[in-house]
N, CA, C and O atoms as CSV, one atom per row, in Angstrom:
chain,resi,resn,atom,element,x,y,z
A,1,MET,N,N,-98.574,-124.458,-11.391
A,1,MET,CA,C,-97.420,-124.476,-10.603
A,1,MET,C,C,-96.385,-124.208,-11.390
A,1,MET,O,O,-96.295,-125.037,-12.296
A,2,ALA,N,N,-95.513,-123.331,-11.413
A,2,ALA,CA,C,-94.647,-122.915,-12.650
A,2,ALA,C,C,-93.349,-124.092,-12.587
A,2,ALA,O,O,-92.846,-124.482,-11.534
A,3,LYS,N,N,-92.979,-124.512,-13.857
A,3,LYS,CA,C,-92.324,-125.739,-14.501
A,3,LYS,C,C,-90.614,-124.775,-13.869
A,3,LYS,O,O,-90.590,-123.551,-13.736
A,4,GLY,N,N,-89.611,-125.523,-13.632
A,4,GLY,CA,C,-88.473,-125.249,-13.702
A,4,GLY,C,C,-87.907,-124.862,-12.416
A,4,GLY,O,O,-88.650,-124.746,-11.442
A,5,HIS,N,N,-86.206,-124.578,-12.298
A,5,HIS,CA,C,-85.719,-124.085,-10.980
A,5,HIS,C,C,-86.050,-122.685,-10.905
A,5,HIS,O,O,-86.252,-121.961,-11.879
A,6,ARG,N,N,-86.105,-122.260,-9.383
A,6,ARG,CA,C,-86.556,-120.723,-8.829
A,6,ARG,C,C,-85.538,-119.822,-9.672
A,6,ARG,O,O,-85.916,-118.734,-10.107
A,7,SER,N,N,-84.531,-120.186,-9.846
A,7,SER,CA,C,-83.385,-118.915,-10.383
A,7,SER,C,C,-83.887,-118.971,-11.958
A,7,SER,O,O,-83.954,-117.929,-12.609
A,8,LYS,N,N,-84.143,-119.913,-12.377
A,8,LYS,CA,C,-84.547,-119.920,-14.119
A,8,LYS,C,C,-85.933,-119.038,-14.052
A,8,LYS,O,O,-86.041,-118.034,-14.756
A,9,ILE,N,N,-86.917,-119.432,-13.230
A,9,ILE,CA,C,-88.115,-118.816,-13.404
A,9,ILE,C,C,-87.899,-117.145,-12.878
A,9,ILE,O,O,-88.759,-116.313,-13.169
A,10,LYS,N,N,-86.781,-116.799,-12.157
A,10,LYS,CA,C,-86.480,-115.076,-11.654
A,10,LYS,C,C,-85.901,-114.574,-13.170
A,10,LYS,O,O,-86.407,-113.543,-13.612
A,11,ARG,N,N,-85.034,-115.142,-13.855
A,11,ARG,CA,C,-84.378,-114.840,-14.812
A,11,ARG,C,C,-85.361,-114.477,-15.853
A,11,ARG,O,O,-85.459,-113.367,-16.375
A,12,GLU,N,N,-86.028,-115.448,-16.086
A,12,GLU,CA,C,-87.293,-115.323,-17.063
A,12,GLU,C,C,-88.421,-114.035,-16.533
A,12,GLU,O,O,-89.145,-113.285,-17.187
A,13,ARG,N,N,-88.271,-114.127,-15.588
A,13,ARG,CA,C,-89.454,-112.879,-15.217
A,13,ARG,C,C,-88.523,-111.602,-15.574
A,13,ARG,O,O,-88.804,-110.824,-16.486
A,14,ASN,N,N,-87.341,-111.476,-14.718
A,14,ASN,CA,C,-86.454,-110.153,-15.000
A,14,ASN,C,C,-86.313,-109.802,-16.628
A,14,ASN,O,O,-86.117,-108.645,-16.999
A,15,GLU,N,N,-86.431,-110.898,-17.542
A,15,GLU,CA,C,-86.029,-110.598,-18.826
A,15,GLU,C,C,-87.307,-109.540,-19.516
A,15,GLU,O,O,-87.123,-108.838,-20.511
A,16,ILE,N,N,-88.432,-109.607,-18.843
A,16,ILE,CA,C,-89.519,-109.249,-19.572
A,16,ILE,C,C,-90.033,-108.071,-18.637
A,16,ILE,O,O,-91.208,-107.705,-18.671
A,17,LYS,N,N,-89.248,-107.599,-17.945
A,17,LYS,CA,C,-89.576,-106.524,-16.837
A,17,LYS,C,C,-89.727,-105.438,-17.757
A,17,LYS,O,O,-89.037,-105.382,-18.775
A,18,ASP,N,N,-90.856,-104.293,-17.375
A,18,ASP,CA,C,-90.486,-103.030,-18.054
A,18,ASP,C,C,-89.451,-102.160,-17.440
A,18,ASP,O,O,-89.163,-102.098,-16.245
A,19,THR,N,N,-88.932,-101.494,-18.434
A,19,THR,CA,C,-87.944,-100.791,-18.233
A,19,THR,C,C,-88.260,-99.286,-18.475
A,19,THR,O,O,-87.324,-98.487,-18.462
A,20,ARG,N,N,-89.240,-98.959,-18.645
A,20,ARG,CA,C,-90.102,-97.578,-18.852
A,20,ARG,C,C,-89.791,-96.839,-17.681
A,20,ARG,O,O,-90.111,-97.530,-16.714
A,21,PRO,N,N,-89.305,-95.733,-17.318
A,21,PRO,CA,C,-89.234,-94.700,-16.170
A,21,PRO,C,C,-90.769,-94.637,-15.442
A,21,PRO,O,O,-91.768,-94.292,-16.073
A,22,SER,N,N,-90.785,-94.955,-14.276
A,22,SER,CA,C,-92.109,-94.848,-13.623
A,22,SER,C,C,-91.907,-94.144,-12.359
A,22,SER,O,O,-90.790,-93.850,-11.932
A,23,ALA,N,N,-93.097,-93.856,-11.719
A,23,ALA,CA,C,-92.920,-93.435,-10.101
A,23,ALA,C,C,-94.239,-93.848,-9.453
A,23,ALA,O,O,-95.282,-93.502,-10.009
A,24,LYS,N,N,-94.280,-94.504,-8.414
A,24,LYS,CA,C,-95.694,-95.108,-7.647
A,24,LYS,C,C,-95.841,-94.099,-6.295
A,24,LYS,O,O,-94.923,-93.735,-5.559
A,25,LEU,N,N,-97.159,-93.788,-6.203
A,25,LEU,CA,C,-96.984,-93.124,-5.057
A,25,LEU,C,C,-98.538,-94.133,-4.161
A,25,LEU,O,O,-99.727,-94.145,-4.477
A,26,SER,N,N,-97.793,-94.860,-2.996
A,26,SER,CA,C,-98.801,-95.683,-2.208
A,26,SER,C,C,-99.613,-95.050,-1.227
A,26,SER,O,O,-99.221,-93.948,-0.846
A,27,TYR,N,N,-100.777,-95.558,-0.680
A,27,TYR,CA,C,-101.816,-94.970,0.124
A,27,TYR,C,C,-101.883,-93.687,0.174
A,27,TYR,O,O,-101.787,-93.094,1.249
A,28,ALA,N,N,-102.076,-92.997,-1.106
A,28,ALA,CA,C,-102.420,-91.600,-1.099
A,28,ALA,C,C,-103.732,-91.235,-0.833
A,28,ALA,O,O,-104.692,-91.507,-1.554
A,29,ARG,N,N,-103.776,-90.422,0.535
A,29,ARG,CA,C,-105.347,-90.186,0.987
A,29,ARG,C,C,-106.251,-89.411,0.114
A,29,ARG,O,O,-106.568,-88.252,0.381
A,30,VAL,N,N,-106.740,-90.156,-1.107
A,30,VAL,CA,C,-107.366,-89.559,-1.910
A,30,VAL,C,C,-108.199,-90.604,-2.626
A,30,VAL,O,O,-107.552,-91.641,-2.777
A,31,SER,N,N,-109.316,-90.655,-3.069
A,31,SER,CA,C,-110.287,-91.896,-3.551
A,31,SER,C,C,-110.103,-92.113,-4.914
A,31,SER,O,O,-110.176,-91.110,-5.623
A,32,VAL,N,N,-109.838,-93.401,-5.557
A,32,VAL,CA,C,-109.480,-93.662,-6.908
A,32,VAL,C,C,-110.324,-92.946,-7.698
A,32,VAL,O,O,-109.822,-92.494,-8.727
A,33,GLN,N,N,-111.373,-92.743,-7.509
A,33,GLN,CA,C,-112.337,-92.105,-8.502
A,33,GLN,C,C,-111.808,-90.329,-8.624
A,33,GLN,O,O,-111.736,-89.684,-9.670
A,34,LYS,N,N,-111.467,-89.803,-7.131
A,34,LYS,CA,C,-110.978,-88.465,-7.733
A,34,LYS,C,C,-109.627,-88.060,-8.182
A,34,LYS,O,O,-109.216,-86.958,-8.547
A,35,ALA,N,N,-108.955,-89.349,-8.056
A,35,ALA,CA,C,-107.654,-89.058,-8.645
A,35,ALA,C,C,-107.448,-89.414,-9.980
A,35,ALA,O,O,-106.413,-89.103,-10.569
A,36,CYS,N,N,-108.647,-90.244,-10.669
A,36,CYS,CA,C,-108.954,-90.376,-11.719
A,36,CYS,C,C,-109.190,-89.328,-12.722
A,36,CYS,O,O,-108.731,-89.409,-13.861
A,37,PHE,N,N,-109.944,-88.291,-12.283
A,37,PHE,CA,C,-110.192,-87.279,-12.914
A,37,PHE,C,C,-108.954,-86.584,-13.216
A,37,PHE,O,O,-108.899,-86.099,-14.346
A,38,VAL,N,N,-107.704,-86.390,-12.272
A,38,VAL,CA,C,-106.821,-85.664,-12.756
A,38,VAL,C,C,-105.960,-86.587,-13.717
A,38,VAL,O,O,-105.573,-86.037,-14.749
A,39,LEU,N,N,-105.656,-87.733,-13.549
A,39,LEU,CA,C,-105.053,-88.872,-14.385
A,39,LEU,C,C,-105.703,-88.734,-15.637
A,39,LEU,O,O,-104.949,-88.610,-16.603
A,40,ASP,N,N,-106.851,-88.727,-15.837
A,40,ASP,CA,C,-107.345,-88.841,-17.171
A,40,ASP,C,C,-107.045,-87.296,-17.960
A,40,ASP,O,O,-106.832,-87.356,-19.171
A,41,ALA,N,N,-107.034,-86.413,-17.529
A,41,ALA,CA,C,-106.927,-85.263,-17.989
A,41,ALA,C,C,-105.225,-85.333,-18.480
A,41,ALA,O,O,-104.842,-84.446,-19.243
A,42,ILE,N,N,-104.210,-86.424,-18.017
A,42,ILE,CA,C,-102.693,-85.893,-18.563
A,42,ILE,C,C,-102.286,-87.250,-19.171
A,42,ILE,O,O,-101.090,-87.444,-19.389
A,43,ARG,N,N,-103.090,-88.092,-19.428
A,43,ARG,CA,C,-102.610,-89.459,-20.202
A,43,ARG,C,C,-102.523,-89.153,-21.496
A,43,ARG,O,O,-103.438,-88.646,-22.145
A,44,GLY,N,N,-101.297,-89.483,-21.969
A,44,GLY,CA,C,-101.030,-89.449,-23.533
A,44,GLY,C,C,-100.395,-88.103,-23.487
A,44,GLY,O,O,-99.539,-87.864,-24.339
A,45,LYS,N,N,-100.665,-87.285,-22.700
A,45,LYS,CA,C,-99.706,-85.753,-23.114
A,45,LYS,C,C,-98.287,-85.796,-22.844
A,45,LYS,O,O,-97.762,-86.560,-22.034
A,46,ASP,N,N,-97.600,-84.812,-23.668
A,46,ASP,CA,C,-96.174,-84.511,-23.193
A,46,ASP,C,C,-96.084,-84.194,-21.855
A,46,ASP,O,O,-96.956,-83.903,-21.036
A,47,VAL,N,N,-94.431,-84.336,-21.732
A,47,VAL,CA,C,-94.424,-84.057,-20.105
A,47,VAL,C,C,-94.769,-82.395,-19.560
A,47,VAL,O,O,-95.419,-82.187,-18.536
A,48,GLN,N,N,-94.339,-81.535,-20.235
A,48,GLN,CA,C,-94.535,-80.121,-20.073
A,48,GLN,C,C,-96.170,-79.585,-20.240
A,48,GLN,O,O,-96.646,-78.567,-19.737
A,49,THR,N,N,-96.727,-80.384,-20.926
A,49,THR,CA,C,-98.078,-79.991,-21.068
A,49,THR,C,C,-98.779,-80.685,-19.834
A,49,THR,O,O,-99.550,-79.944,-19.225
A,50,ALA,N,N,-98.648,-81.994,-19.347
A,50,ALA,CA,C,-98.834,-82.329,-18.330
A,50,ALA,C,C,-98.772,-81.735,-17.102
A,50,ALA,O,O,-99.777,-81.546,-16.417
A,51,LEU,N,N,-97.611,-81.411,-16.755
A,51,LEU,CA,C,-97.147,-80.354,-15.687
A,51,LEU,C,C,-98.146,-79.127,-15.647
A,51,LEU,O,O,-98.671,-78.918,-14.553
A,52,ALA,N,N,-98.452,-78.354,-16.613
A,52,ALA,CA,C,-99.211,-77.076,-16.613
A,52,ALA,C,C,-100.494,-77.764,-16.250
A,52,ALA,O,O,-101.090,-77.296,-15.280
A,53,ILE,N,N,-100.950,-78.661,-16.784
A,53,ILE,CA,C,-102.467,-79.138,-16.531
A,53,ILE,C,C,-102.689,-79.354,-14.937
A,53,ILE,O,O,-103.729,-79.026,-14.366
A,54,VAL,N,N,-101.631,-79.920,-14.328
A,54,VAL,CA,C,-101.803,-80.518,-13.062
A,54,VAL,C,C,-101.446,-79.088,-12.025
A,54,VAL,O,O,-102.076,-78.843,-10.996
A,55,THR,N,N,-100.531,-78.411,-12.453
A,55,THR,CA,C,-99.934,-77.177,-11.880
A,55,THR,C,C,-101.841,-76.135,-11.511
A,55,THR,O,O,-102.288,-75.703,-10.449
A,56,TYR,N,N,-102.265,-76.114,-12.526
A,56,TYR,CA,C,-103.299,-74.979,-12.590
A,56,TYR,C,C,-104.681,-75.940,-12.373
A,56,TYR,O,O,-105.765,-75.384,-12.551
A,57,ASN,N,N,-104.663,-77.151,-12.050
A,57,ASN,CA,C,-105.738,-77.890,-11.695
A,57,ASN,C,C,-106.332,-77.603,-10.239
A,57,ASN,O,O,-105.506,-77.686,-9.331
A,58,PRO,N,N,-107.492,-77.315,-9.923
A,58,PRO,CA,C,-107.591,-77.222,-8.897
A,58,PRO,C,C,-108.179,-77.754,-7.699
A,58,PRO,O,O,-108.622,-77.213,-6.685
A,59,ARG,N,N,-108.036,-79.363,-8.197
A,59,ARG,CA,C,-108.481,-80.346,-7.501
A,59,ARG,C,C,-106.968,-80.783,-6.328
A,59,ARG,O,O,-105.794,-80.514,-6.580
A,60,TYR,N,N,-107.441,-81.433,-5.191
A,60,TYR,CA,C,-106.389,-81.899,-4.109
A,60,TYR,C,C,-105.860,-83.019,-4.954
A,60,TYR,O,O,-104.633,-82.927,-4.992
A,61,ALA,N,N,-106.224,-83.861,-5.525
A,61,ALA,CA,C,-105.226,-84.984,-6.119
A,61,ALA,C,C,-103.993,-84.534,-6.958
A,61,ALA,O,O,-102.898,-85.084,-7.083
A,62,SER,N,N,-104.628,-83.013,-7.670
A,62,SER,CA,C,-103.446,-82.720,-8.846
A,62,SER,C,C,-102.037,-82.374,-7.853
A,62,SER,O,O,-100.986,-82.618,-8.447
A,63,THR,N,N,-101.921,-82.000,-6.851
A,63,THR,CA,C,-100.899,-81.508,-6.061
A,63,THR,C,C,-100.042,-82.865,-6.081
A,63,THR,O,O,-98.880,-82.895,-6.488
A,64,LEU,N,N,-100.823,-84.123,-5.539
A,64,LEU,CA,C,-100.178,-84.781,-5.345
A,64,LEU,C,C,-99.634,-85.794,-6.729
A,64,LEU,O,O,-98.682,-86.574,-6.693
A,65,ILE,N,N,-100.332,-85.583,-7.650
A,65,ILE,CA,C,-99.741,-86.237,-9.107
A,65,ILE,C,C,-99.100,-85.246,-9.556
A,65,ILE,O,O,-98.723,-85.413,-10.716
A,66,LYS,N,N,-98.807,-84.214,-9.067
A,66,LYS,CA,C,-97.765,-83.452,-9.909
A,66,LYS,C,C,-96.612,-83.375,-9.387
A,66,LYS,O,O,-95.746,-82.948,-10.151
A,67,LYS,N,N,-96.154,-83.743,-7.925
A,67,LYS,CA,C,-95.289,-84.292,-7.358
A,67,LYS,C,C,-94.574,-85.755,-7.946
A,67,LYS,O,O,-93.396,-86.093,-8.061
A,68,LEU,N,N,-95.883,-86.456,-8.261
A,68,LEU,CA,C,-95.479,-87.756,-8.713
A,68,LEU,C,C,-94.737,-87.889,-9.986
A,68,LEU,O,O,-93.746,-88.602,-10.144
A,69,LEU,N,N,-95.279,-87.167,-10.850
A,69,LEU,CA,C,-95.014,-86.486,-11.964
A,69,LEU,C,C,-93.600,-85.986,-12.001
A,69,LEU,O,O,-92.798,-86.669,-12.638
A,70,GLU,N,N,-93.235,-85.044,-11.493
A,70,GLU,CA,C,-91.774,-84.739,-11.240
A,70,GLU,C,C,-90.865,-85.693,-11.060
A,70,GLU,O,O,-89.812,-85.846,-11.680
A,71,SER,N,N,-91.366,-86.418,-10.072
A,71,SER,CA,C,-90.552,-87.909,-9.439
A,71,SER,C,C,-90.028,-88.734,-10.839
A,71,SER,O,O,-88.882,-89.041,-11.167
A,72,ALA,N,N,-91.096,-88.928,-11.408
A,72,ALA,CA,C,-90.948,-89.929,-12.693
A,72,ALA,C,C,-90.064,-89.021,-13.829
A,72,ALA,O,O,-89.457,-89.600,-14.730
A,73,ILE,N,N,-90.055,-87.734,-13.714
A,73,ILE,CA,C,-89.050,-87.164,-14.872
A,73,ILE,C,C,-87.949,-87.165,-14.438
A,73,ILE,O,O,-87.001,-87.223,-15.220
A,74,ALA,N,N,-87.708,-87.084,-12.743
A,74,ALA,CA,C,-86.424,-87.099,-12.511
A,74,ALA,C,C,-85.632,-88.605,-12.567
A,74,ALA,O,O,-84.425,-88.745,-12.760
A,75,ASN,N,N,-86.716,-89.803,-12.326
A,75,ASN,CA,C,-86.137,-91.269,-12.330
A,75,ASN,C,C,-85.449,-91.211,-13.962
A,75,ASN,O,O,-84.295,-91.570,-14.191
A,76,ALA,N,N,-86.478,-90.645,-15.107
A,76,ALA,CA,C,-86.091,-91.020,-16.369
A,76,ALA,C,C,-84.478,-90.235,-16.660
A,76,ALA,O,O,-83.503,-90.700,-17.250
A,77,GLU,N,N,-84.616,-89.200,-16.150
A,77,GLU,CA,C,-83.235,-88.379,-16.303
A,77,GLU,C,C,-82.141,-89.115,-15.676
A,77,GLU,O,O,-81.022,-89.079,-16.188
A,78,ASN,N,N,-82.355,-89.739,-14.675
A,78,ASN,CA,C,-81.119,-90.020,-13.672
A,78,ASN,C,C,-80.766,-91.189,-13.799
A,78,ASN,O,O,-79.580,-91.444,-14.007
A,79,ASN,N,N,-81.763,-92.227,-13.699
A,79,ASN,CA,C,-81.674,-93.471,-14.099
A,79,ASN,C,C,-81.641,-94.400,-15.348
A,79,ASN,O,O,-81.030,-95.469,-15.339
A,80,ASN,N,N,-82.345,-93.922,-16.445
A,80,ASN,CA,C,-82.055,-94.119,-17.865
A,80,ASN,C,C,-81.949,-93.096,-18.811
A,80,ASN,O,O,-82.460,-93.098,-19.931
A,81,GLY,N,N,-81.223,-92.174,-18.280
A,81,GLY,CA,C,-80.562,-91.076,-19.383
A,81,GLY,C,C,-81.386,-90.560,-20.126
A,81,GLY,O,O,-80.931,-90.313,-21.242
A,82,MET,N,N,-82.928,-90.161,-19.890
A,82,MET,CA,C,-83.536,-89.668,-20.925
A,82,MET,C,C,-83.633,-88.452,-20.666
A,82,MET,O,O,-83.385,-88.001,-19.548
A,83,ARG,N,N,-84.121,-87.525,-21.968
A,83,ARG,CA,C,-84.107,-86.154,-21.947
A,83,ARG,C,C,-85.794,-85.790,-21.624
A,83,ARG,O,O,-86.718,-86.423,-22.135
A,84,ALA,N,N,-85.946,-84.774,-20.782
A,84,ALA,CA,C,-87.139,-84.535,-20.359
A,84,ALA,C,C,-88.203,-84.092,-21.529
A,84,ALA,O,O,-89.412,-84.275,-21.395
A,85,ASP,N,N,-87.584,-83.456,-22.756
A,85,ASP,CA,C,-88.131,-82.876,-23.784
A,85,ASP,C,C,-89.015,-84.105,-24.487
A,85,ASP,O,O,-90.222,-84.145,-24.728
A,86,ASN,N,N,-88.344,-84.739,-24.640
A,86,ASN,CA,C,-88.976,-86.235,-25.152
A,86,ASN,C,C,-89.707,-87.059,-24.651
A,86,ASN,O,O,-90.169,-87.912,-25.409
A,87,LEU,N,N,-90.000,-87.093,-23.487
A,87,LEU,CA,C,-91.338,-87.715,-22.509
A,87,LEU,C,C,-92.556,-87.270,-22.755
A,87,LEU,O,O,-92.809,-86.118,-23.108
A,88,TYR,N,N,-93.653,-88.472,-22.522
A,88,TYR,CA,C,-94.760,-88.205,-22.344
A,88,TYR,C,C,-95.212,-89.362,-21.648
A,88,TYR,O,O,-94.651,-90.452,-21.535
A,89,VAL,N,N,-96.641,-88.852,-21.061
A,89,VAL,CA,C,-97.115,-90.043,-20.228
A,89,VAL,C,C,-97.561,-90.942,-20.953
A,89,VAL,O,O,-98.430,-90.719,-21.795
A,90,ALA,N,N,-96.961,-92.286,-20.717
A,90,ALA,CA,C,-97.735,-93.501,-21.445
A,90,ALA,C,C,-98.974,-94.282,-20.687
A,90,ALA,O,O,-100.054,-94.679,-21.126
A,91,GLU,N,N,-98.369,-94.343,-19.339
A,91,GLU,CA,C,-99.321,-94.679,-18.568
A,91,GLU,C,C,-99.941,-93.929,-17.232
A,91,GLU,O,O,-99.086,-93.436,-16.496
A,92,CYS,N,N,-100.996,-93.815,-16.921
A,92,CYS,CA,C,-101.188,-93.273,-15.348
A,92,CYS,C,C,-102.707,-94.019,-14.875
A,92,CYS,O,O,-103.740,-94.059,-15.543
A,93,PHE,N,N,-102.490,-94.521,-13.652
A,93,PHE,CA,C,-103.722,-95.469,-13.105
A,93,PHE,C,C,-103.510,-95.037,-11.919
A,93,PHE,O,O,-102.535,-94.357,-11.599
A,94,ALA,N,N,-104.560,-95.461,-11.046
A,94,ALA,CA,C,-104.809,-95.286,-9.465
A,94,ALA,C,C,-105.571,-96.837,-9.588
A,94,ALA,O,O,-106.334,-97.270,-10.451
A,95,ASN,N,N,-105.026,-97.468,-8.351
A,95,ASN,CA,C,-105.626,-98.653,-7.967
A,95,ASN,C,C,-106.045,-98.358,-6.565
A,95,ASN,O,O,-105.637,-97.377,-5.943
A,96,LYS,N,N,-107.145,-99.530,-5.942
A,96,LYS,CA,C,-107.706,-99.154,-4.660
A,96,LYS,C,C,-106.804,-99.287,-3.876
A,96,LYS,O,O,-106.052,-100.217,-4.167
A,97,GLY,N,N,-106.514,-98.653,-2.844
A,97,GLY,CA,C,-105.739,-99.088,-1.716
A,97,GLY,C,C,-106.877,-99.423,-0.213
A,97,GLY,O,O,-108.078,-99.687,-0.279
A,98,PRO,N,N,-105.982,-99.295,1.123
A,98,PRO,CA,C,-107.171,-99.784,1.880
A,98,PRO,C,C,-107.960,-98.691,2.431
A,98,PRO,O,O,-107.530,-97.538,2.397
A,99,THR,N,N,-109.067,-98.983,2.927
A,99,THR,CA,C,-109.810,-97.563,3.464
A,99,THR,C,C,-109.915,-97.752,5.029
A,99,THR,O,O,-110.115,-98.863,5.520
A,100,MET,N,N,-109.761,-96.554,5.821
A,100,MET,CA,C,-109.822,-96.364,7.161
A,100,MET,C,C,-111.441,-96.178,7.228
A,100,MET,O,O,-112.022,-95.413,6.458
A,101,LYS,N,N,-112.072,-96.900,8.156
A,101,LYS,CA,C,-113.455,-96.997,8.568
A,101,LYS,C,C,-113.295,-96.357,10.121
A,101,LYS,O,O,-112.649,-96.737,11.098
A,102,ARG,N,N,-114.349,-94.998,9.844
A,102,ARG,CA,C,-114.881,-94.294,11.107
A,102,ARG,C,C,-115.921,-94.326,11.570
A,102,ARG,O,O,-116.688,-95.106,11.005
A,103,ILE,N,N,-116.340,-93.749,12.462
A,103,ILE,CA,C,-117.698,-94.161,12.967
A,103,ILE,C,C,-118.227,-92.454,13.247
A,103,ILE,O,O,-117.462,-91.695,13.841
A,104,ARG,N,N,-119.662,-91.943,12.732
A,104,ARG,CA,C,-120.042,-90.633,12.994
A,104,ARG,C,C,-121.156,-90.996,13.640
A,104,ARG,O,O,-121.954,-91.758,13.093
A,105,PRO,N,N,-121.395,-90.445,15.038
A,105,PRO,CA,C,-122.384,-90.449,16.005
A,105,PRO,C,C,-123.757,-89.694,15.225
A,105,PRO,O,O,-123.691,-88.560,14.750
A,106,ARG,N,N,-124.943,-90.515,15.195
A,106,ARG,CA,C,-125.988,-89.998,14.689
A,106,ARG,C,C,-126.996,-89.866,15.391
A,106,ARG,O,O,-126.635,-89.850,16.568
A,107,ALA,N,N,-128.579,-89.713,15.253
A,107,ALA,CA,C,-129.643,-89.377,16.205
A,107,ALA,C,C,-129.909,-90.876,16.901
A,107,ALA,O,O,-129.738,-91.981,16.386
A,108,GLN,N,N,-130.385,-90.547,18.243
A,108,GLN,CA,C,-131.162,-91.652,18.778
A,108,GLN,C,C,-129.904,-93.072,19.166
A,108,GLN,O,O,-130.184,-94.249,19.389
A,109,GLY,N,N,-128.596,-92.458,19.135
A,109,GLY,CA,C,-127.619,-93.449,19.684
A,109,GLY,C,C,-127.274,-94.494,18.257
A,109,GLY,O,O,-126.865,-95.646,18.401
A,110,ARG,N,N,-127.472,-93.984,17.161
A,110,ARG,CA,C,-126.905,-94.899,15.852
A,110,ARG,C,C,-125.697,-94.263,15.691
A,110,ARG,O,O,-125.350,-93.198,16.201
A,111,ALA,N,N,-125.114,-94.937,14.994
A,111,ALA,CA,C,-123.503,-95.091,14.344
A,111,ALA,C,C,-123.357,-95.039,13.226
A,111,ALA,O,O,-123.286,-96.179,12.767
A,112,TYR,N,N,-123.242,-94.088,12.296
A,112,TYR,CA,C,-123.123,-94.180,10.507
A,112,TYR,C,C,-121.427,-94.449,10.489
A,112,TYR,O,O,-120.582,-93.997,11.261
A,113,ARG,N,N,-121.289,-95.193,9.527
A,113,ARG,CA,C,-119.837,-95.493,8.933
A,113,ARG,C,C,-119.305,-94.448,8.158
A,113,ARG,O,O,-120.081,-93.934,7.352
A,114,ILE,N,N,-118.209,-94.039,8.219
A,114,ILE,CA,C,-117.470,-93.172,7.220
A,114,ILE,C,C,-116.508,-93.857,6.610
A,114,ILE,O,O,-115.763,-94.566,7.286
A,115,GLU,N,N,-116.380,-93.775,5.398
A,115,GLU,CA,C,-115.060,-94.920,4.812
A,115,GLU,C,C,-114.139,-93.616,4.072
A,115,GLU,O,O,-114.556,-92.881,3.177
A,116,LYS,N,N,-112.735,-93.567,4.745
A,116,LYS,CA,C,-111.767,-92.669,4.109
A,116,LYS,C,C,-110.773,-93.349,3.076
A,116,LYS,O,O,-109.651,-93.702,3.438
A,117,ARG,N,N,-111.125,-93.483,2.063
A,117,ARG,CA,C,-110.736,-94.536,1.223
A,117,ARG,C,C,-109.178,-93.760,0.807
A,117,ARG,O,O,-108.914,-92.561,0.898
A,118,MET,N,N,-108.315,-94.841,0.348
A,118,MET,CA,C,-106.870,-94.349,-0.025
A,118,MET,C,C,-106.726,-95.246,-1.519
A,118,MET,O,O,-107.385,-96.170,-1.996
A,119,SER,N,N,-105.555,-94.496,-1.975
A,119,SER,CA,C,-105.254,-95.233,-3.453
A,119,SER,C,C,-103.703,-95.509,-3.805
A,119,SER,O,O,-102.745,-95.080,-3.161
A,120,HIS,N,N,-103.662,-96.212,-4.813
A,120,HIS,CA,C,-102.101,-96.632,-4.757
A,120,HIS,C,C,-102.276,-95.774,-6.457
A,120,HIS,O,O,-103.245,-95.941,-7.197
A,121,ILE,N,N,-101.152,-94.932,-6.745
A,121,ILE,CA,C,-101.164,-93.986,-8.097
A,121,ILE,C,C,-99.831,-94.183,-8.562
A,121,ILE,O,O,-98.807,-93.856,-7.962
A,122,THR,N,N,-99.927,-94.825,-9.839
A,122,THR,CA,C,-98.697,-94.963,-10.717
A,122,THR,C,C,-98.793,-93.956,-11.790
A,122,THR,O,O,-99.837,-93.549,-12.301
A,123,ILE,N,N,-97.478,-93.568,-12.101
A,123,ILE,CA,C,-97.396,-92.949,-13.480
A,123,ILE,C,C,-96.223,-93.589,-14.307
A,123,ILE,O,O,-95.271,-94.038,-13.669
A,124,VAL,N,N,-96.219,-93.654,-15.483
A,124,VAL,CA,C,-95.165,-94.522,-16.262
A,124,VAL,C,C,-94.919,-93.644,-17.722
A,124,VAL,O,O,-95.765,-93.440,-18.593
A,125,LEU,N,N,-93.724,-93.268,-17.709
A,125,LEU,CA,C,-93.283,-92.602,-19.088
A,125,LEU,C,C,-92.620,-93.178,-19.997
A,125,LEU,O,O,-92.092,-94.281,-19.854
A,126,ASP,N,N,-92.577,-92.450,-21.087
A,126,ASP,CA,C,-91.967,-93.188,-22.457
A,126,ASP,C,C,-91.687,-92.187,-23.153
A,126,ASP,O,O,-92.307,-91.132,-23.016
A,127,GLU,N,N,-90.520,-92.368,-24.187
A,127,GLU,CA,C,-89.813,-91.372,-25.035
A,127,GLU,C,C,-90.586,-91.470,-26.465
A,127,GLU,O,O,-90.982,-92.527,-26.955
A,128,LYS,N,N,-90.711,-90.327,-26.978
A,128,LYS,CA,C,-91.395,-90.394,-28.162
A,128,LYS,C,C,-90.650,-91.038,-29.315
A,128,LYS,O,O,-91.189,-91.140,-30.417
């Protein structure tokens, strides 16, 4: 259990809050493994290079990540007053979301389960 008054605890928590610009896509209809293929390609790259990579990547997850990256760039420019030329992808990761469970009929009255996985994708930018 934390010590101190609730407002003091909240004040301390807000002091260590991450101020880097970011964007998050929740409940993306792509599995974590498939999203990580694209995220691994852009991690640590500058923003222009990362946009070029996701634009010409044939994977479905790259279309989602492209929109998310553009949103993070817009957040950096509008909310933090940063210039897009100085930005790079500091962190990008995909966390597991809920799974939709569906049934596939099979032979002799059996039913196989199909799991349609979702993920929460986060991109954090930073200045060089």
